[in-house]
C-alpha positions in Angstrom: 3.4 -11.7 9.9 6.6 -11.6 12.0 6.6 -8.0 12.4 4.4 -4.9 11.7 6.9 -2.9 10.3 7.4 -5.1 7.7 3.6 -4.8 6.5 3.7 -2.0 4.7 6.2 -1.3 2.2 5.8 1.9 0.6 3.0 4.4 -0.1 1.7 5.0 -3.6 1.7 8.8 -5.1 0.1 9.1 -8.2 -2.3 11.2 -9.8 -5.3 8.6 -8.8 -3.9 8.0 -5.4 -4.0 11.5 -4.3 -7.5 12.1 -5.5 -8.2 9.4 -2.9 -6.6 11.2 -0.3 -9.6 13.7 -0.3 -12.0 10.8 0.7 -9.2 9.6 3.3 -8.2 7.0 0.9 -4.6 5.8 1.1 -2.7 3.6 -1.7 0.0 1.4 -0.2 2.2 -1.6 -1.5 2.3 -4.3 1.0 3.7 -7.6 1.7 2.4 -10.6 -0.2 1.4 -12.4 3.1 -0.3 -9.7 4.5 -3.9 -9.8 5.4 -6.4 -7.0 6.1 -6.1 -7.5 9.6 -2.3 -7.3 9.6 -2.2 -4.0 7.3 -5.3 -2.4 10.1 -2.8 -3.1 12.7 0.1 -1.7 11.5 -1.8 1.4 10.4 -3.1 2.0 13.6 0.1 0.9 15.6 2.8 2.8 13.4 0.6 6.2 12.7 -2.0 6.2 15.6 -4.7 6.5 13.3 -8.1 4.4 13.0 -9.0 2.6 9.8 -12.4 2.1 8.4 -11.5 -0.6 5.9 -8.9 -2.2 3.8 -9.3 -3.4 -0.1 -6.5 -5.4 -1.5 -5.8 -5.7 -5.4 -2.8 -8.0 -7.3 -0.8 -5.9 -9.9 -0.5 -8.2 -13.3 2.7 -9.5 -14.2 4.0 -7.1 -17.0 6.9 -7.5 -19.6 9.0 -5.2 -21.1 11.6 -5.6 -24.0 15.1 -4.0 -23.1 17.6 -2.3 -25.5 19.2 -5.8 -26.1 16.0 -7.8 -26.9 15.6 -9.7 -23.5 12.5 -9.4 -22.3 12.3 -8.0 -18.6 9.7 -9.2 -15.9 7.7 -7.0 -13.5 6.6 -9.3 -10.7 2.9 -9.6 -9.0 2.8 -7.3 -6.1 -0.1 -6.8 -3.5 -1.6 -3.2 -3.4 -3.9 -1.9 -0.4 -6.8 0.5 -0.6 -6.6 2.1 3.1 -9.9 3.9 4.0 -9.7 5.9 7.2 -12.4 7.0 9.5 -13.2 10.6 8.9 -11.0 13.2 10.8 -8.1 10.6 11.0 -5.3 11.9 8.1 -1.9 10.5 7.8 0.1 13.7 7.2 3.3 12.3 5.8 3.6 9.2 4.2 7.0 7.9 5.4 7.3 4.5 6.3 9.0 3.7 9.7 11.8 1.2 9.8 
């Protein structure tokens, strides 16, 4: 990766992801070229918190029909489930640019 600032795109806030925050698990969309080591280093550098482990999922591509009948495609994205060590909580999810 070129920069630690380009690793984490945004944090995901849904019902399932906010339930994970109680167990110190945060969900974020990350760059497709980012590795687990890059994600761990970015959290440590940007937020100053210790990471226990990182799991990576890929979202599948989806197709939606528009009003005009044209199919719109949503591309594959990389999602990281970041488990923090107990006591290390991220207060705000703003990505530092």
